[in-house]
C-alpha positions as CSV (number, residue, x, y, z in Angstrom):
1,M,92.1,117.7,82.3
2,L,94.3,118.3,85.4
3,P,92.9,118.4,88.9
4,R,92.0,121.7,90.6
5,Q,93.8,121.3,93.6
6,R,97.4,120.1,94.3
7,L,97.8,116.4,94.6
8,A,99.9,114.9,97.4
9,D,102.9,113.1,96.6
10,I,102.5,109.1,96.1
11,A,105.1,106.5,96.6
12,P,106.3,104.6,93.5
13,I,105.1,101.3,94.9
14,A,101.8,102.8,95.8
15,F,101.6,104.1,92.1
16,C,102.4,100.7,90.8
17,R,99.9,98.9,92.9
18,Q,97.1,101.5,91.8
19,I,97.8,101.0,88.1
20,K,98.2,97.2,88.3
21,S,94.9,97.2,90.1
22,L,93.3,99.4,87.5
23,M,94.7,97.3,84.6
24,T,93.8,93.8,86.1
25,G,90.5,94.7,88.2
26,M,92.2,93.1,91.1
27,P,91.6,94.8,94.6
28,I,94.7,96.4,96.0
29,E,94.9,93.9,98.9
30,Q,95.4,91.0,96.2
31,V,97.9,93.2,94.2
32,I,99.9,93.5,97.6
33,M,99.8,89.5,98.3
34,C,101.1,89.1,94.7
35,E,104.1,91.2,95.2
36,G,106.1,88.2,96.5
37,E,105.7,86.4,93.1
38,R,108.8,86.4,90.5
39,G,108.6,89.1,88.0
40,T,106.9,91.9,90.1
41,F,110.0,94.0,90.0
42,K,110.2,93.9,86.2
43,E,106.4,94.4,86.0
44,Y,106.6,97.6,88.2
45,C,109.6,98.9,86.3
46,L,107.4,98.6,83.0
47,I,104.6,100.2,84.5
48,L,106.7,103.2,85.6
49,S,108.7,103.2,82.2
50,R,105.3,103.6,80.3
51,A,103.8,105.8,82.5
52,L,106.7,108.3,82.8
53,G,108.4,107.9,79.5
54,V,111.7,106.8,81.3
55,P,113.9,103.8,79.7
56,L,113.4,100.6,81.4
57,K,117.0,100.0,81.9
58,T,117.4,103.5,83.7
59,I,114.8,102.3,86.1
60,Q,116.3,99.0,86.6
61,T,119.7,100.2,87.4
62,K,119.5,103.6,88.7
63,W,116.5,103.9,91.0
64,G,117.5,101.4,93.6
65,P,116.9,97.9,94.7
66,G,113.5,96.3,95.0
67,I,110.1,97.6,94.4
68,E,110.4,100.5,96.7
69,F,112.5,102.6,93.9
70,P,114.3,104.4,96.8
71,N,116.4,106.6,94.3
72,M,113.7,107.7,92.1
73,P,114.1,111.3,91.2
74,K,112.0,113.6,93.2
75,R,110.9,115.7,90.1
76,L,109.5,112.3,88.5
77,Q,107.9,111.2,91.9
78,K,105.8,114.5,91.8
79,L,104.4,113.5,88.5
80,L,103.0,110.1,89.7
81,N,99.9,111.5,91.2
82,Y,99.0,113.5,88.0
83,V,99.6,110.3,85.9
84,L,97.5,108.2,88.3
85,Y,94.8,111.0,88.3
86,Y,94.8,110.8,84.4
87,Y,94.7,107.0,84.1
88,A,92.0,106.6,86.7
89,D,89.8,109.4,85.0
90,K,90.3,107.6,81.6
91,F,89.4,104.3,83.0
92,R,86.4,105.6,84.6
93,A,85.4,107.2,81.2
94,S,85.8,103.8,79.4
95,I,83.7,102.0,81.9
96,A,80.9,104.6,81.6
97,A,80.9,104.3,77.8
C-alpha cells in the first residue's frame, strides 16, 4: 500500500543505511561507523540492485565513485522513499506477527 502523502526524496546512502539497519537490527549510528570497513560499497550496490531491479554492474560502473552514488538517475532516486516505505511496513508487519 502506498503512502497517502508524497514522500520527500532520500539520498541513496541514507536509503542503504536504513535498509541495512532494518536487515541487521543495528542502529543507524552503528551502520555509519561500519561504513569504513571493506566491502561496504559492494554491499550498498547489492542493496540498491535488489531494491530497484537494476543490474549490479550498472550501479558499480555508472553511478559514480564511493557510497554516495552521485550519478544515480533522478527517476530512480525518487523511487527510494517508496521502496523504503514498503520495506519498513513489511518489516513492521513481520514483527507484529
